[in-house]
C-alpha angles and dihedrals in degrees: 000000000000125000089241091054089053092193096304093124092051092047093047092050091047094051092046092048096048094035094197134109120274136175120227088254091055092051091046092052093046098047105028098085096046100038103023095234119169120227094241091050091050093050093049093045093051093047089050093048090050091048090052090049094242091121134019127247130204127182120215109182106304095342127088122211123200129197140163121283102261093204090077091063123076119247117267119214128205093266091055091048091051090049090050091048090050091049091048091051091049093048091047090054090049091049091050091049092048091047090053091048091050091052091050091048091048090053091049091047092052090049092050092046090055093048125091119264120238091257092050091049092050091049092049092048089051091052092048091050090051090049092049090049090054091050091049090052091051092049092050090048091052092047092050095048116115098201098075116148112241120226089248093054091047091051091049092053091050092051092049090049091053091051093050094045092051090050090048092053091046094052092044090053092048092049091049091051092050093048092048090051091052092046091059088075098027114106097210137057127288091246091055091048093051091049091048095053093037099242119159117199127210088253091055089054091042091239123150122204108241118240116249 
């Protein structure tokens, strides 16, 4: 684009291609990024094109609207318009169908992208097999052990535990009763008394009596 041309050729081609009305501001916004046209240059070029009769100009209040010279285009009859409308409808349907297909393909692509690759699957299968093999070895080792506890021995241990727990609770209750009786005539606090005689409670040792 030459300096003398000042963007007129680009603007003329653009208006003829789009064949719809534009203000100078519209044309500037649409072409500035691609062709680097300044707003003043666009305004002057469009006024010049209108003056030369290459485009048409209409004034609405304070705004000027420019559009392609319609005489350069062949006349369109009703049949042609209907054919164009039909073609537009058909193309719109195709666009909608393609858009739906693209969305479906995008969804499939995302699903595939989040899935494991064949190499990753093989590696994971190998790790799981090794893990299963380790579990099998542990199970066999447990089965072959000779020091299993019999149900009778287990029951005996539970019974002994119950006896000891009951005795524990009984002695704890007796000790608590004795301490409370002493504290009735003791001038200081229970904490001070326990520290003085050197008694440690279950709570001090953070021990909880098991349930029977």
